[in-house]
Structures are given as C-alpha cells and as structure tokens.
C-alpha positions as CSV (number, residue, x, y, z in Angstrom):
1,M,11.4,11.0,-0.5
2,I,9.8,7.7,0.7
3,E,12.1,4.9,1.9
4,P,11.2,1.9,-0.3
5,N,12.0,-0.7,2.3
6,S,9.7,1.0,4.8
7,L,6.5,0.2,2.8
8,A,4.0,-2.3,4.2
9,V,0.5,-3.2,2.9
10,F,-2.1,-4.5,5.3
11,V,-5.1,-6.4,4.0
12,A,-7.9,-6.6,6.6
13,G,-5.3,-5.9,9.3
14,S,-2.7,-8.5,8.3
15,S,0.6,-7.5,6.8
16,R,1.3,-8.7,3.2
17,T,4.2,-8.4,0.9
18,V,3.0,-6.7,-2.2
19,P,5.7,-5.3,-4.5
20,G,5.2,-1.7,-5.4
21,V,6.6,1.2,-7.3
22,I,7.0,4.7,-5.8
23,K,6.4,7.6,-8.2
24,Q,7.4,10.9,-6.6
25,T,5.1,13.6,-7.8
26,G,6.8,17.0,-7.7
27,S,8.4,18.4,-4.5
28,G,7.3,17.8,-1.0
29,R,5.7,14.8,0.4
30,K,3.4,13.8,-2.4
31,A,3.8,10.4,-4.1
32,M,1.8,7.8,-6.0
33,L,2.3,4.2,-5.1
34,E,1.5,1.6,-7.7
35,F,1.3,-2.1,-6.8
36,D,1.4,-5.2,-8.9
37,R,-2.2,-6.2,-9.6
38,Q,-1.6,-9.9,-9.5
39,Q,0.3,-9.7,-6.3
40,L,-2.4,-7.6,-4.7
41,I,-5.1,-10.1,-5.8
42,A,-3.0,-12.9,-4.3
43,A,-2.7,-10.9,-1.0
44,L,-6.5,-10.6,-0.9
45,Q,-6.7,-14.4,-0.5
46,D,-10.1,-15.0,-2.0
47,R,-11.8,-12.3,0.1
48,S,-14.9,-10.7,-1.4
49,G,-17.0,-7.6,-0.6
50,P,-15.6,-4.7,1.4
51,V,-11.9,-5.1,2.4
52,A,-9.8,-2.6,4.3
53,L,-6.4,-1.8,2.9
54,T,-3.7,0.2,4.8
55,I,-0.4,1.3,3.5
56,T,2.3,2.4,5.9
57,G,5.9,3.7,5.4
58,A,8.4,6.3,6.2
59,F,10.0,9.3,4.6
60,G,13.8,9.7,4.4
61,D,13.8,11.9,7.5
62,G,12.1,9.1,9.5
63,Q,8.6,10.6,9.7
64,R,6.1,7.8,9.4
65,F,2.9,7.9,7.3
66,A,-0.2,5.8,6.8
67,G,-3.1,5.8,4.4
68,S,-6.1,3.5,4.3
69,D,-9.2,2.9,2.3
70,T,-11.9,0.2,1.8
71,I,-12.2,-1.5,-1.5
72,T,-15.0,-3.7,-2.8
73,V,-13.7,-7.0,-4.2
74,K,-15.9,-8.6,-6.8
75,H,-15.3,-12.1,-8.3
C-alpha cells in the first residue's frame, strides 16, 4: 500500500503540492494515482509545450518509487 503523505509531484524538476487520490488496483504494488485537474493546471504555472512530470512516493514498507513522463501542454 502507498503511504499517502509520501507522494510528491515534480513539475519540470520543482516540487509542487497537488492533491491526489490513490486507487489500489488489486494486490501487490500496482496503483492508479488521480490528481485534481485544476490543481495540476495551477502547478504548471502557464508553461506550454513539453513539460516533464515526476511522481515520487513510498510504500508502507518504506520502499521508494518514482515514475515520470513528459506531457505536452496546449493553451
């Protein structure tokens, strides 16, 4: 299980507070994270074009994880 207080979202390398919901998917270490769209838009701070997003956190046993992707922001 993911520790909710361990989650961090990095937008272009800078940490941002973006409220999210953890949806465990079955057993093991699979989960879906959903973030508030308006909060994420605010965290992007008027950026446009390709933007790197990274999500970090920890499981209940302390093992850390990270995932990243690049999104394209269009206005």
